[in-house]
C-alpha positions, -999 to 999 in steps of 0.1 A, spaced: 106 -311 -576 94 -277 -568 67 -263 -546 48 -234 -562 32 -210 -538 8 -185 -555 -9 -157 -536 -39 -146 -557 -72 -127 -554 -99 -148 -538 -123 -142 -567 -98 -158 -590 -95 -191 -571 -122 -211 -590 -109 -199 -624 -73 -208 -615 -82 -241 -599 -102 -252 -629 -75 -241 -654 -49 -261 -634 -72 -292 -634 -77 -290 -672 -40 -292 -676 -38 -322 -652 -26 -305 -621 -53 -317 -596 -36 -319 -562 -32 -286 -544 -37 -270 -511 -56 -237 -506 -54 -214 -476 -72 -182 -468 -45 -156 -460 -42 -119 -454 -13 -97 -465 -1 -65 -480 22 -54 -508 25 -26 -534 -13 -23 -534 -9 -9 -499 -45 -14 -489 -79 1 -497 -99 30 -481 -133 19 -468 -161 41 -456 -183 30 -427 -210 51 -411 -195 82 -426 -160 76 -415 -130 66 -436 -105 40 -426 -77 21 -444 -76 -16 -446 -40 -25 -452 -41 -63 -447 -62 -76 -476 -77 -110 -480 -59 -133 -505 -58 -170 -512 -26 -190 -512 -23 -220 -535 4 -246 -529 12 -272 -555 43 -295 -558 53 -305 -593 81 -320 -613 108 -295 -623 97 -299 -659 62 -287 -651 71 -255 -632 69 -231 -661 36 -246 -674 20 -242 -639 33 -206 -636 19 -198 -670 -16 -212 -662 -17 -193 -629 -6 -160 -644 -30 -163 -674 -60 -170 -651 -53 -148 -621 -42 -116 -638 -64 -85 -637 -36 -61 -646 -41 -42 -614 -21 -39 -582 -29 -68 -559 -29 -96 -585 -4 -115 -563 29 -133 -564 43 -167 -572 71 -183 -553 91 -213 -565 107 -233 -537 129 -264 -540 114 -296 -525 139 -322 -513 115 -351 -510 78 -361 -510 63 -392 -493 28 -404 -498 16 -414 -463 -8 -441 -474 16 -461 -495 51 -449 -486 58 -440 -522 84 -413 -526 92 -383 -548 78 -384 -584 57 -415 -576 42 -397 -546 30 -368 -567 
């Protein structure tokens, strides 16, 4: 099993979430996060003054899937989150040792 963490633009959340659901990937966790990368930030103007915002709002999706589903999930996220501009995000794939469903005690693939 693998945990996929995807950092994407907030305005792409509904599109990505719906695309994942259409492919059968329903269970996920969403967090509002802030960060910075190659995009570096944006210059804002407020009351005639310029200032740089270098910690931009993003959304983090977390989804645990079978090893065989990793590439499919990555493809769905990339196709639906991409704008072609800096700041589209990153995807991290992390090994998961075990999963336990709290309600039933089921483990691993049965718990997904």
